[in-house]
One Martini backbone bead per residue (centre of mass of N, CA, C, O) as a GRO file, in nm:
protein
  521
    1MET     BB    1   9.707  13.466   9.095
    2ASN     BB    2   9.725  13.427   9.471
    3ARG     BB    3   9.563  13.229   9.679
    4SER     BB    4   9.735  13.222   9.935
    5LEU     BB    5   9.765  13.538   9.977
    6THR     BB    6   9.461  13.589   9.984
    7LEU     BB    7   9.421  13.425  10.243
    8VAL     BB    8   9.598  13.590  10.423
    9ALA     BB    9   9.448  13.851  10.399
   10CYS     BB   10   9.174  13.741  10.521
   11ILE     BB   11   9.307  13.654  10.790
   12LEU     BB   12   9.411  13.938  10.883
   13GLY     BB   13   9.156  14.108  10.855
   14SER     BB   14   8.978  13.935  11.053
   15GLY     BB   15   9.171  13.905  11.296
   16ILE     BB   16   9.172  14.198  11.400
   17VAL     BB   17   8.875  14.197  11.470
   18PHE     BB   18   8.867  13.959  11.680
   19LEU     BB   19   9.095  14.065  11.857
   20ASP     BB   20   8.942  14.324  11.949
   21GLY     BB   21   8.696  14.169  12.089
   22THR     BB   22   8.914  14.082  12.349
   23VAL     BB   23   9.164  14.268  12.431
   24THR     BB   24   9.009  14.515  12.574
   25ASN     BB   25   8.931  14.378  12.855
   26VAL     BB   26   9.215  14.379  12.998
   27ALA     BB   27   9.250  14.714  12.976
   28LEU     BB   28   9.044  14.874  13.147
   29PRO     BB   29   9.188  14.939  13.410
   30VAL     BB   30   9.405  15.117  13.278
   31ILE     BB   31   9.219  15.314  13.147
   32GLN     BB   32   9.082  15.415  13.383
   33ARG     BB   33   9.340  15.544  13.514
   34ASP     BB   34   9.410  15.725  13.273
   35LEU     BB   35   9.096  15.848  13.176
   36GLY     BB   36   8.858  15.817  13.399
   37ALA     BB   37   8.676  15.583  13.393
   38ASP     BB   38   8.387  15.460  13.426
   39LEU     BB   39   8.198  15.197  13.418
   40ALA     BB   40   8.014  15.266  13.174
   41GLN     BB   41   8.253  15.333  12.995
   42GLN     BB   42   8.402  15.072  12.995
   43GLN     BB   43   8.173  14.908  12.861
   44TRP     BB   44   8.160  15.103  12.595
   45ILE     BB   45   8.437  15.020  12.485
   46VAL     BB   46   8.318  14.736  12.404
   47GLU     BB   47   8.013  14.775  12.303
   48ALA     BB   48   8.044  14.967  12.068
   49TYR     BB   49   8.184  14.751  11.887
   50LEU     BB   50   7.981  14.526  11.905
   51LEU     BB   51   7.738  14.674  11.799
   52THR     BB   52   7.829  14.766  11.506
   53LEU     BB   53   7.928  14.490  11.410
   54SER     BB   54   7.676  14.318  11.443
   55SER     BB   55   7.444  14.519  11.303
   56LEU     BB   56   7.627  14.553  11.013
   57LEU     BB   57   7.702  14.283  10.867
   58LEU     BB   58   7.464  14.268  10.657
   59VAL     BB   59   7.540  14.531  10.510
   60GLY     BB   60   7.824  14.466  10.434
   61GLY     BB   61   7.746  14.214  10.258
   62SER     BB   62   7.574  14.371  10.054
   63LEU     BB   63   7.799  14.568   9.949
   64ASP     BB   64   7.979  14.326   9.850
   65ASP     BB   65   7.770  14.259   9.615
   66LEU     BB   66   7.743  14.539   9.467
   67PHE     BB   67   8.048  14.561   9.480
   68GLU     BB   68   8.376  14.543   9.464
   69ARG     BB   69   8.532  14.345   9.669
   70ARG     BB   70   8.818  14.449   9.716
   71THR     BB   71   8.731  14.741   9.771
   72ILE     BB   72   8.572  14.683  10.030
   73PHE     BB   73   8.793  14.544  10.191
   74GLY     BB   74   9.008  14.777  10.170
   75ALA     BB   75   8.830  14.981  10.320
   76GLY     BB   76   8.791  14.825  10.585
   77VAL     BB   77   9.097  14.802  10.651
   78ALA     BB   78   9.170  15.095  10.656
   79GLY     BB   79   8.957  15.205  10.846
   80PHE     BB   80   9.056  15.029  11.086
   81GLY     BB   81   9.333  15.152  11.104
   82VAL     BB   82   9.249  15.444  11.152
   83MET     BB   83   9.076  15.377  11.421
   84SER     BB   84   9.318  15.250  11.576
   85LEU     BB   85   9.478  15.510  11.592
   86ALA     BB   86   9.268  15.674  11.743
   87CYS     BB   87   9.263  15.483  11.993
   88ALA     BB   88   9.571  15.533  12.065
   89VAL     BB   89   9.519  15.881  12.083
   90ALA     BB   90   9.320  15.914  12.285
   91PRO     BB   91   9.228  16.183  12.517
   92SER     BB   92   8.945  16.034  12.569
   93VAL     BB   93   8.675  15.845  12.632
   94THR     BB   94   8.491  15.947  12.408
   95VAL     BB   95   8.687  15.907  12.175
   96LEU     BB   96   8.721  15.599  12.207
   97ILE     BB   97   8.426  15.518  12.169
   98VAL     BB   98   8.395  15.631  11.888
   99ALA     BB   99   8.627  15.468  11.756
  100ARG     BB  100   8.513  15.185  11.829
  101ALA     BB  101   8.257  15.218  11.662
  102LEU     BB  102   8.401  15.259  11.388
  103GLN     BB  103   8.555  14.996  11.394
  104GLY     BB  104   8.290  14.821  11.363
  105VAL     BB  105   8.206  14.922  11.086
  106PHE     BB  106   8.462  14.827  10.930
  107GLY     BB  107   8.439  14.533  11.031
  108ALA     BB  108   8.154  14.494  10.875
  109LEU     BB  109   8.287  14.524  10.591
  110LEU     BB  110   8.521  14.295  10.597
  111VAL     BB  111   8.418  14.011  10.701
  112PRO     BB  112   8.229  13.921  10.453
  113SER     BB  113   8.453  13.945  10.241
  114THR     BB  114   8.641  13.712  10.318
  115LEU     BB  115   8.430  13.472  10.234
  116ALA     BB  116   8.356  13.577   9.951
  117ILE     BB  117   8.651  13.565   9.832
  118ILE     BB  118   8.697  13.269   9.873
  119MET     BB  119   8.451  13.185   9.695
  120SER     BB  120   8.578  13.322   9.434
  121VAL     BB  121   8.877  13.203   9.421
  122PHE     BB  122   8.783  12.927   9.493
  123PRO     BB  123   8.707  12.632   9.428
  124PRO     BB  124   8.489  12.401   9.536
  125SER     BB  125   8.717  12.170   9.624
  126GLU     BB  126   8.873  12.425   9.818
  127ARG     BB  127   8.687  12.567  10.030
  128GLY     BB  128   8.696  12.395  10.289
  129SER     BB  129   8.998  12.442  10.332
  130ALA     BB  130   9.008  12.746  10.343
  131ILE     BB  131   8.798  12.781  10.569
  132GLY     BB  132   8.967  12.619  10.780
  133THR     BB  133   9.203  12.806  10.783
  134TRP     BB  134   9.064  13.051  10.866
  135THR     BB  135   8.937  12.939  11.129
  136ALA     BB  136   9.203  12.870  11.277
  137TRP     BB  137   9.336  13.157  11.277
  138THR     BB  138   9.103  13.316  11.407
  139GLY     BB  139   9.086  13.158  11.661
  140ILE     BB  140   9.369  13.247  11.765
  141SER     BB  141   9.310  13.553  11.782
  142THR     BB  142   9.092  13.522  12.019
  143VAL     BB  143   9.300  13.405  12.224
  144ILE     BB  144   9.536  13.612  12.214
  145GLY     BB  145   9.408  13.860  12.338
  146PRO     BB  146   9.421  13.803  12.652
  147LEU     BB  147   9.715  13.696  12.672
  148GLY     BB  148   9.868  13.923  12.506
  149GLY     BB  149   9.753  14.170  12.645
  150GLY     BB  150   9.864  14.097  12.934
  151ALA     BB  151  10.161  14.109  12.856
  152LEU     BB  152  10.184  14.396  12.737
  153LEU     BB  153  10.083  14.557  13.000
  154ASP     BB  154  10.353  14.493  13.156
  155VAL     BB  155  10.546  14.668  12.930
  156ALA     BB  156  10.296  14.867  12.833
  157SER     BB  157  10.069  15.048  12.687
  158TRP     BB  158   9.747  15.034  12.599
  159ARG     BB  159   9.805  15.165  12.311
  160TRP     BB  160   9.945  14.915  12.175
  161ILE     BB  161   9.696  14.745  12.112
  162PHE     BB  162   9.616  14.935  11.860
  163LEU     BB  163   9.895  14.992  11.716
  164LEU     BB  164   9.952  14.682  11.627
  165ASN     BB  165   9.737  14.701  11.378
  166VAL     BB  166   9.894  14.863  11.155
  167PRO     BB  167  10.098  14.660  11.034
  168PHE     BB  168   9.864  14.461  10.952
  169VAL     BB  169   9.725  14.643  10.764
  170LEU     BB  170   9.960  14.709  10.568
  171LEU     BB  171   9.997  14.418  10.485
  172THR     BB  172   9.711  14.367  10.371
  173LEU     BB  173   9.714  14.598  10.156
  174TRP     BB  174   9.960  14.471  10.010
  175LEU     BB  175   9.821  14.208   9.934
  176ILE     BB  176   9.582  14.307   9.780
  177GLY     BB  177   9.766  14.453   9.551
  178LYS     BB  178   9.942  14.177   9.478
  179ALA     BB  179   9.712  13.920   9.480
  180MET     BB  180   9.433  14.024   9.450
  181PRO     BB  181   9.169  14.009   9.258
  182LYS     BB  182   8.960  14.164   9.048
  183MET     BB  183   8.617  14.200   9.104
  184HIS     BB  184   8.319  14.191   8.997
  185SER     BB  185   8.018  14.273   9.029
  186ALA     BB  186   7.780  14.059   9.143
  187ARG     BB  187   7.550  14.306   9.110
  188ALA     BB  188   7.484  14.440   8.842
  189GLY     BB  189   7.287  14.749   8.879
  190ALA     BB  190   7.234  14.750   9.156
  191ARG     BB  191   7.074  14.878   9.440
  192VAL     BB  192   7.070  15.048   9.725
  193ASP     BB  193   6.910  14.936  10.034
  194ILE     BB  194   6.854  15.177  10.244
  195LEU     BB  195   6.591  15.093  10.410
  196GLY     BB  196   6.705  14.812  10.480
  197GLY     BB  197   6.956  14.898  10.626
  198VAL     BB  198   6.825  15.068  10.859
  199LEU     BB  199   6.642  14.846  10.969
  200CYS     BB  200   6.861  14.636  11.025
  201GLY     BB  201   7.029  14.803  11.214
  202VAL     BB  202   6.811  14.884  11.421
  203GLY     BB  203   6.717  14.595  11.487
  204LEU     BB  204   6.989  14.477  11.583
  205GLY     BB  205   7.073  14.696  11.770
  206GLY     BB  206   6.832  14.671  11.966
  207VAL     BB  207   6.877  14.380  12.051
  208ILE     BB  208   7.184  14.408  12.133
  209VAL     BB  209   7.143  14.605  12.366
  210ALA     BB  210   6.954  14.437  12.530
  211LEU     BB  211   7.153  14.187  12.564
  212ILE     BB  212   7.389  14.365  12.700
  213GLU     BB  213   7.206  14.502  12.946
  214GLU     BB  214   7.044  14.284  13.102
  215PRO     BB  215   7.255  14.166  13.316
  216ARG     BB  216   7.229  14.457  13.471
  217ARG     BB  217   6.911  14.552  13.452
  218GLY     BB  218   6.696  14.388  13.321
  219TRP     BB  219   6.396  14.328  13.150
  220SER     BB  220   6.235  14.596  13.277
  221ASP     BB  221   6.409  14.781  13.154
  222PRO     BB  222   6.367  15.033  12.924
  223LEU     BB  223   6.606  14.981  12.748
  224VAL     BB  224   6.553  14.682  12.710
  225PHE     BB  225   6.259  14.672  12.621
  226ILE     BB  226   6.269  14.883  12.387
  227GLY     BB  227   6.498  14.757  12.234
  228LEU     BB  228   6.367  14.487  12.186
  229ALA     BB  229   6.088  14.592  12.062
  230GLY     BB  230   6.208  14.774  11.848
  231GLY     BB  231   6.380  14.573  11.703
  232ALA     BB  232   6.156  14.360  11.627
  233LEU     BB  233   6.008  14.566  11.451
  234ALA     BB  234   6.227  14.649  11.259
  235LEU     BB  235   6.257  14.352  11.146
  236ALA     BB  236   5.970  14.308  11.047
  237LEU     BB  237   5.985  14.546  10.847
  238PHE     BB  238   6.229  14.428  10.693
  239VAL     BB  239   6.091  14.175  10.592
  240TRP     BB  240   5.846  14.333  10.445
  241HIS     BB  241   6.035  14.495  10.249
  242GLU     BB  242   6.201  14.254  10.122
  243SER     BB  243   5.930  14.127   9.988
  244ARG     BB  244   5.875  14.411   9.792
  245THR     BB  245   6.134  14.491   9.684
  246ARG     BB  246   6.323  14.479   9.407
  247GLU     BB  247   6.607  14.554   9.583
  248PRO     BB  248   6.715  14.348   9.803
  249MET     BB  249   6.939  14.290  10.050
  250LEU     BB  250   6.769  14.028  10.141
  251PRO     BB  251   6.689  13.764   9.989
  252LEU     BB  252   6.439  13.546  10.084
  253GLY     BB  253   6.493  13.304   9.896
  254LEU     BB  254   6.743  13.185  10.039
  255PHE     BB  255   6.558  13.018  10.249
  256ARG     BB  256   6.482  12.793  10.039
  257SER     BB  257   6.736  12.690  10.110
  258ARG     BB  258   6.810  12.437  10.290
  259ASN     BB  259   7.111  12.474  10.379
  260PHE     BB  260   7.084  12.765  10.461
  261ALA     BB  261   6.865  12.737  10.687
  262ILE     BB  262   7.005  12.506  10.851
  263GLY     BB  263   7.279  12.630  10.882
  264ASN     BB  264   7.189  12.876  11.051
  265LEU     BB  265   7.071  12.703  11.285
  266GLY     BB  266   7.343  12.568  11.355
  267THR     BB  267   7.479  12.834  11.424
  268LEU     BB  268   7.307  12.919  11.662
  269THR     BB  269   7.352  12.669  11.854
  270LEU     BB  270   7.659  12.655  11.851
  271TYR     BB  271   7.729  12.948  11.952
  272ALA     BB  272   7.570  12.927  12.204
  273GLY     BB  273   7.742  12.704  12.322
  274LEU     BB  274   8.018  12.828  12.313
  275ASN     BB  275   7.951  13.092  12.488
  276ALA     BB  276   7.849  12.938  12.733
  277ALA     BB  277   8.106  12.792  12.793
  278LEU     BB  278   8.306  13.035  12.817
  279PHE     BB  279   8.143  13.185  13.039
  280PHE     BB  280   8.071  12.970  13.269
  281LEU     BB  281   8.343  12.839  13.299
  282GLY     BB  282   8.508  13.089  13.360
  283LEU     BB  283   8.348  13.181  13.609
  284TYR     BB  284   8.378  12.918  13.781
  285LEU     BB  285   8.685  12.894  13.794
  286GLN     BB  286   8.725  13.178  13.942
  287GLN     BB  287   8.470  13.194  14.165
  288VAL     BB  288   8.522  12.869  14.265
  289GLY     BB  289   8.806  12.726  14.173
  290GLY     BB  290   9.051  12.967  14.190
  291TYR     BB  291   9.129  13.094  13.945
  292SER     BB  292   9.302  13.266  13.736
  293PRO     BB  293   9.263  13.446  13.455
  294LEU     BB  294   9.493  13.301  13.315
  295GLN     BB  295   9.405  13.010  13.378
  296ALA     BB  296   9.122  13.032  13.247
  297GLY     BB  297   9.233  13.097  12.954
  298ALA     BB  298   9.421  12.834  12.932
  299ALA     BB  299   9.195  12.623  12.930
  300PHE     BB  300   9.136  12.689  12.615
  301VAL     BB  301   9.390  12.609  12.442
  302PRO     BB  302   9.321  12.318  12.341
  303MET     BB  303   9.097  12.409  12.152
  304THR     BB  304   9.266  12.586  11.965
  305ALA     BB  305   9.458  12.363  11.873
  306ILE     BB  306   9.257  12.161  11.754
  307MET     BB  307   9.140  12.358  11.549
  308PHE     BB  308   9.410  12.410  11.402
  309ALA     BB  309   9.466  12.105  11.327
  310LEU     BB  310   9.152  12.027  11.192
  311SER     BB  311   8.988  12.231  11.023
  312ARG     BB  312   9.125  12.176  10.732
  313ARG     BB  313   9.072  11.867  10.724
  314MET     BB  314   8.765  11.886  10.747
  315GLY     BB  315   8.720  12.047  10.497
  316MET     BB  316   8.846  11.848  10.299
  317LEU     BB  317   8.644  11.614  10.365
  318ALA     BB  318   8.385  11.758  10.298
  319ASP     BB  319   8.456  11.803   9.995
  320ARG     BB  320   8.454  11.488   9.936
  321ILE     BB  321   8.177  11.368  10.109
  322GLY     BB  322   8.039  11.587  10.259
  323PRO     BB  323   7.860  11.780  10.520
  324ARG     BB  324   7.651  11.622  10.682
  325LEU     BB  325   7.812  11.456  10.901
  326PHE     BB  326   7.959  11.701  11.025
  327MET     BB  327   7.692  11.872  11.100
  328GLY     BB  328   7.586  11.638  11.283
  329ILE     BB  329   7.821  11.494  11.455
  330GLY     BB  330   7.961  11.744  11.566
  331PRO     BB  331   7.748  11.869  11.761
  332ILE     BB  332   7.705  11.619  11.928
  333VAL     BB  333   8.002  11.613  12.040
  334ALA     BB  334   7.991  11.897  12.158
  335GLY     BB  335   7.767  11.863  12.346
  336SER     BB  336   7.892  11.633  12.508
  337GLY     BB  337   8.119  11.805  12.623
  338LEU     BB  338   7.923  11.985  12.787
  339LEU     BB  339   7.822  11.756  12.963
  340LEU     BB  340   8.095  11.674  13.073
  341LEU     BB  341   8.140  11.952  13.232
  342MET     BB  342   7.930  11.877  13.457
  343ARG     BB  343   8.164  11.745  13.651
  344VAL     BB  344   8.227  11.991  13.761
  345ASN     BB  345   8.370  12.124  14.065
  346GLU     BB  346   8.502  12.294  14.317
  347GLN     BB  347   8.792  12.191  14.254
  348ALA     BB  348   8.859  12.191  13.940
  349ASP     BB  349   9.010  11.975  13.798
  350TYR     BB  350   9.174  11.990  13.508
  351TRP     BB  351   9.255  11.689  13.414
  352THR     BB  352   8.963  11.535  13.508
  353GLN     BB  353   8.728  11.772  13.442
  354VAL     BB  354   8.810  11.977  13.207
  355LEU     BB  355   8.970  11.866  12.960
  356PRO     BB  356   8.780  11.647  12.847
  357GLY     BB  357   8.548  11.841  12.758
  358VAL     BB  358   8.718  12.036  12.588
  359VAL     BB  359   8.809  11.821  12.379
  360VAL     BB  360   8.532  11.723  12.277
  361PHE     BB  361   8.434  11.986  12.197
  362ALA     BB  362   8.667  12.050  11.993
  363LEU     BB  363   8.601  11.819  11.800
  364GLY     BB  364   8.326  11.910  11.717
  365LEU     BB  365   8.396  12.192  11.627
  366SER     BB  366   8.603  12.119  11.412
  367SER     BB  367   8.393  11.938  11.236
  368THR     BB  368   8.191  12.198  11.176
  369VAL     BB  369   8.266  12.500  11.090
  370ALA     BB  370   8.371  12.476  10.799
  371PRO     BB  371   8.137  12.306  10.669
  372LEU     BB  372   7.919  12.511  10.747
  373THR     BB  373   8.017  12.764  10.606
  374ALA     BB  374   8.047  12.642  10.322
  375THR     BB  375   7.749  12.563  10.294
  376VAL     BB  376   7.605  12.831  10.326
  377LEU     BB  377   7.756  12.964  10.091
  378GLY     BB  378   7.708  12.732   9.869
  379ALA     BB  379   7.372  12.769   9.881
  380VAL     BB  380   7.445  13.010   9.695
  381ALA     BB  381   7.496  13.247   9.498
  382GLU     BB  382   7.763  13.443   9.432
  383GLU     BB  383   7.597  13.728   9.438
  384HIS     BB  384   7.523  13.637   9.775
  385SER     BB  385   7.776  13.582   9.954
  386GLY     BB  386   7.798  13.836  10.124
  387VAL     BB  387   7.520  13.825  10.269
  388ALA     BB  388   7.552  13.534  10.373
  389SER     BB  389   7.794  13.610  10.552
  390GLY     BB  390   7.656  13.830  10.725
  391ALA     BB  391   7.435  13.644  10.835
  392ASN     BB  392   7.608  13.429  10.963
  393ASN     BB  393   7.771  13.625  11.153
  394ALA     BB  394   7.520  13.758  11.292
  395ILE     BB  395   7.407  13.496  11.423
  396ALA     BB  396   7.661  13.423  11.590
  397ARG     BB  397   7.652  13.675  11.767
  398VAL     BB  398   7.358  13.664  11.871
  399ALA     BB  399   7.388  13.383  12.004
  400GLY     BB  400   7.587  13.469  12.222
  401LEU     BB  401   7.408  13.687  12.359
  402LEU     BB  402   7.164  13.513  12.405
  403ALA     BB  403   7.301  13.294  12.587
  404ILE     BB  404   7.387  13.499  12.817
  405ALA     BB  405   7.104  13.628  12.873
  406VAL     BB  406   6.916  13.379  12.906
  407LEU     BB  407   7.098  13.187  13.079
  408GLY     BB  408   7.174  13.391  13.284
  409ALA     BB  409   6.883  13.415  13.402
  410VAL     BB  410   6.849  13.121  13.474
  411VAL     BB  411   7.108  13.085  13.656
  412ALA     BB  412   7.031  13.308  13.854
  413GLY     BB  413   6.766  13.181  13.953
  414ALA     BB  414   6.889  12.899  14.041
  415PHE     BB  415   7.083  13.023  14.250
  416SER     BB  416   6.882  13.160  14.439
  417GLY     BB  417   6.708  12.915  14.500
  418LYS     BB  418   6.944  12.739  14.621
  419VAL     BB  419   7.020  12.927  14.847
  420ASP     BB  420   6.742  12.934  15.007
  421SER     BB  421   6.745  12.626  15.046
  422GLU     BB  422   7.028  12.610  15.203
  423LEU     BB  423   6.927  12.902  15.372
  424PRO     BB  424   6.702  12.890  15.591
  425GLY     BB  425   6.556  13.130  15.742
  426ALA     BB  426   6.715  13.292  15.961
  427ARG     BB  427   6.959  13.578  15.938
  428SER     BB  428   7.217  13.732  15.965
  429ALA     BB  429   7.355  14.017  15.856
  430ALA     BB  430   7.611  13.884  15.722
  431VAL     BB  431   7.457  13.666  15.561
  432SER     BB  432   7.269  13.861  15.398
  433ALA     BB  433   7.498  14.010  15.259
  434ALA     BB  434   7.623  13.770  15.116
  435VAL     BB  435   7.362  13.677  14.965
  436ALA     BB  436   7.318  13.944  14.803
  437GLU     BB  437   7.593  13.948  14.657
  438ALA     BB  438   7.566  13.668  14.522
  439LYS     BB  439   7.304  13.724  14.364
  440ALA     BB  440   7.437  13.956  14.190
  441ARG     BB  441   7.659  13.760  14.061
  442SER     BB  442   7.674  13.467  14.053
  443ILE     BB  443   7.880  13.215  14.075
  444THR     BB  444   7.979  13.230  14.398
  445THR     BB  445   8.202  13.231  14.721
  446SER     BB  446   8.336  13.503  14.837
  447PRO     BB  447   8.122  13.623  15.038
  448ALA     BB  448   8.188  13.411  15.270
  449ASP     BB  449   8.471  13.550  15.368
  450ARG     BB  450   8.278  13.789  15.536
  451VAL     BB  451   8.194  13.573  15.739
  452PRO     BB  452   8.193  13.474  16.022
  453ALA     BB  453   8.323  13.176  16.132
  454PRO     BB  454   8.066  13.012  16.249
  455GLU     BB  455   7.924  13.057  15.929
  456ARG     BB  456   8.117  13.019  15.688
  457ALA     BB  457   8.089  12.716  15.601
  458ARG     BB  458   7.799  12.709  15.538
  459VAL     BB  459   7.791  12.942  15.320
  460HIS     BB  460   7.994  12.814  15.138
  461THR     BB  461   7.851  12.550  15.075
  462ALA     BB  462   7.590  12.692  14.957
  463LEU     BB  463   7.732  12.846  14.727
  464ALA     BB  464   7.870  12.608  14.589
  465ASP     BB  465   7.621  12.439  14.534
  466ALA     BB  466   7.473  12.652  14.369
  467SER     BB  467   7.684  12.705  14.150
  468THR     BB  468   7.703  12.413  14.040
  469SER     BB  469   7.396  12.380  13.968
  470ALA     BB  470   7.380  12.632  13.775
  471PHE     BB  471   7.613  12.564  13.582
  472ARG     BB  472   7.501  12.295  13.482
  473LEU     BB  473   7.233  12.403  13.372
  474GLY     BB  474   7.377  12.588  13.153
  475LEU     BB  475   7.533  12.358  13.009
  476GLY     BB  476   7.296  12.165  12.951
  477ILE     BB  477   7.132  12.344  12.764
  478GLY     BB  478   7.357  12.398  12.562
  479GLY     BB  479   7.411  12.105  12.486
  480PHE     BB  480   7.123  12.035  12.375
  481ALA     BB  481   7.116  12.251  12.165
  482VAL     BB  482   7.358  12.142  12.004
  483ILE     BB  483   7.241  11.862  11.947
  484LEU     BB  484   6.987  11.944  11.806
  485GLY     BB  485   7.132  12.081  11.559
  486GLY     BB  486   7.255  11.804  11.470
  487VAL     BB  487   6.990  11.655  11.418
  488VAL     BB  488   6.887  11.851  11.206
  489SER     BB  489   7.126  11.837  11.009
  490LEU     BB  490   7.109  11.522  10.963
  491ALA     BB  491   6.819  11.550  10.835
  492GLY     BB  492   6.854  11.830  10.632
  493ILE     BB  493   7.121  11.795  10.500
  494THR     BB  494   7.267  11.822  10.183
  495ASN     BB  495   7.466  11.681   9.950
  496PRO     BB  496   7.622  11.803   9.705
  497ARG     BB  497   7.651  11.756   9.387
  498ARG     BB  498   7.854  11.637   9.169
  499GLU     BB  499   8.073  11.762   8.933
  500VAL     BB  500   8.074  11.626   8.595
  501PRO     BB  501   8.160  11.533   8.304
  502CYS     BB  502   8.010  11.557   7.977
  503ALA     BB  503   8.051  11.396   7.688
  504ASP     BB  504   7.759  11.473   7.543
  505CYS     BB  505   7.813  11.756   7.589
  506PRO     BB  506   7.853  12.069   7.507
  507GLY     BB  507   8.192  12.110   7.596
  508GLY     BB  508   8.179  11.944   7.845
  509ALA     BB  509   7.976  11.984   8.044
  510LEU     BB  510   7.849  12.015   8.356
  511VAL     BB  511   7.704  11.796   8.590
  512GLY     BB  512   7.529  11.785   8.905
  513ALA     BB  513   7.410  12.024   9.029
  514SER     BB  514   7.283  12.168   9.291
  515GLU     BB  515   6.951  12.210   9.371
  516ASP     BB  516   6.987  12.414   9.606
  517LEU     BB  517   7.129  12.634   9.435
  518ALA     BB  518   6.894  12.669   9.234
  519VAL     BB  519   6.705  12.790   9.437
  520ALA     BB  520   6.894  13.040   9.529
  521ALA     BB  521   6.949  13.189   9.248
   0.00000   0.00000   0.00000
């Protein structure tokens, strides 16, 4: 067994999934021209993938626990490759959307497997380091998406975005066959919880559809309201079913594990803050600060570089001294970085306003992610590591959608209120049109450019002030949420007891196993 090559296979497998979550965004205008996609179809090219991936992660993790892990991972990788090829040769928008949805299905099968395999292959003393390496490389794949995709589109067809997955899929399958050990079924004899899987998929799917569509349609739209209410009802039925069935997909007893429960709460707040930062800062830099899309994307490169440099080291340190301080202090530092970004104003000077906050946020994030993931998965027995990974990944994705939907609504309301207070009284037709356009977009100054010269400066100042005020509110809420997660982790996470040889025990058995793990088993 070659642990290093197994880790490479896990990184490549999950990397192509995360890469495809971001790279397609930059190709949408080209796809629109080539296939004649309307606005709704362009949106669903992205969202069909996000929907199936996010809503089925828990199901994929459960299947990973029920069947042999290498087989499930290999099936997910192979299926993802086939669907990537289908995307590349899609003759119509409809075929492309269906293929993207199926890509998400296979992605949900393989992503939980990667972390469960790492937990199975690496001993406890090396898991934090291995997960840190996985975190560093998969983080790079997320950033490479928009930058590499934009460069590729300058010289080749959009279809190459999907074709380039194929060689990486083939390499991953080769590594699986060469280096990855065959693992026995983690829960031998268990049956597939079909009803639980359906309720979970429908529940998460309904909530995710609502969160995806809310920014465009509003909370009162039937699709948003019905999706949210129906999804919440299905999730409630899922919890009720899981508490009564003999073979639950998600054993609710896992949440009696203190580290598992608090670790997932930390995941919720951390990834909500991360996605709020990426979304609102990227929007502000482009629509107020005048950055190009490439410049806005490059603004986050230092964050990726810091995570790449530190994630493995932080994982190793957490293995040695315990994860509690990392999961507590890390989010507090990351949240402070978000609060530091509230200094950004209309000039948006990168070196003095943007970079310091990005660096502080990245330092906190790097200190947290690998220890957090290792702690959540280490808090449950190995037979449940697949579903634990699926649950943690699903929470991270829903946290991002929730942050953008809820904070987006708060920010939009604050922007509208500030504009009205900055431009009181009667308005000319040109000013009224500019204000209406700005309110529809939020955090923007460009509508002022279409106002006649005598009023342009006043409208621009009002929109800039409103944008800055709303942007700072969104980052402030996100920052305090991340800090709160750190405080809760600092108070609630327990360092697992070290296992040491017992000279007086039969066979030199190990003693000092974590009580938290014993509860979860």
